[in-house]
N, C-alpha and C positions, 0 to 999 in steps of 0.2 A: 586657412593657413599651410604653409609647408611644413612639409613629412615631418622634416627635425625637427619641429616646433611640436608636434602634437608628442612623440616620440618622448623628448624631454619636457613635456606635462606630465607624460603617463610615470618615466622612469622615478616623476618628484615626487607623483604621485602615493607610487610604490614607497619608495623609501618614506614619504612621512608614515604612513599606515604601518608601515615593519617597525618606527622609530618607538609610535605606540604603542604597537602592539608587545615593543622588547620591553618599555617601560612598565607596563599593566602586569607584566609576570613578574617584574624585579617588586615591584610593588606586594605580591599577592605570596610571593617566597620571603619577604622578609616582613609581613606580617603572621609566617609560623610561628611557636613556642619550639625553640631552638632550647632540647636540654642537652646537658654530653651525657655519652653514654658511659655505661656501667663501666665500675673498675674490673670489671670475670670479662668485658667484652675486647679489652685494651690491650691488646699484642704484651709480652712484656719481650725490651730492647737486647734483639740478638749480638752472642761477643760476635766480635773483630780480633782474628785470629791474624797477626801480622809472622808472614819467613819472611828472615832475610841467610839467599846463600853469599855466600863472600867466598871465589874461589881464589887465592892468591900462590904466589909462586915462592 
């Protein structure tokens, strides 16, 4: 086989292994029991103060 074919096969195999590993990690994270954060840990929204300067003649 040519060297380019071997490199293509190796990179294809690595790509497939990474895709399978990604799917496994996503499945593991998806099966976790996600609960909302308690109200005491949620930060209150901060106030936004807008200031405008108008300099007229």
